[in-house]
C-alpha angles and dihedrals in degrees: 000000000000133000144205120212129189126195134223122226114322101237097197148335105222097203131100115263117254090247132029112269134194126200125244087246091056091050093048091049089055090052090048098249093117134038127223127207105197103311096330119105112230110207133160110235149110136215112248117186091328095313132094120247120177107231107153128260122083117284120232115261090244091055091050091049091050093047094049090053090062131076127209121237115227090253090056096054100075095048090051093048093045092051090057121093096234143345094278091051091049091054091051091052092048091049091064092066130072126244100059104106129154128201106252092230089059096048094105091054093049092044091056092046093050093048090052092050092049092047089054092040086231106173092170088056090051090054090051091048093051091047090051091051090050091051091048090053089049092054092047090051092050091050093048094047093050091050094048093044092051089052092048093049091051091051092057094048102269099116100140094096138175116190120199096185095173090059095037093240131136121188114193124185133197120246092264091049093232100105125057135191116194119192119189123194106195123187111226123220094244097056102269129112128238126211128202128180120198121183116190137176096030128133131216112341095334093107091057091050092049096048092043088053091048091051091049092052092048090050090051088054091055101262108141119200144122131220120258100182143006121198125187116218130216098228095289124122111250095198117052099175093255106071143011128226116242111293135184136247122275126187137187132211119205 
């Protein structure tokens, strides 16, 4: 018996990133676009139907906290930027959401780019910048998940591994080579990440035990998610190296 499992949203990966990151808000504060009071970010904004729109007047601390707990999908970036009065205003609104992180070593490059866009009042450029940051976060998440999953597979006895990093696929085999766990990390169009687990070559309830053990090891490493579906297979491989079955969205909060 073999099984396919798909995850719900990944709530968090509670491990430090591989490189130091700073938030868009931190970068804007350094440029002077935002003001800090102690460690609290002071931004002017309001929540409108679940999205941020910069309207003037200081937002309540609870509103800021709620906004910063959310991440924008790629399709939500342009409407938010377009609803802002100018490029500077759009950046302030974007800075109140999660998911826009910048490697610290690249901060000077991004600072110069932002200052140029603001000087030109280039809202289209701001949209492109935010989309690029979202895609960068997506790639970092994929890399982290593949690394943690490889470690977890090895810890449960599946150390014969083939990593296809460019495709986001890890194939791990048991010591006898008869059982296989395939984990696919697929980047979704809207900025999220999808996870798919495929166990093949197992008998009886062994596939359930193996995937349960893998999930437990991932949880121990700080990966937070829940299962959305479980599908039993009739001895056929569900992943053929060319395509993935439909998966579900997974997100990370730093």
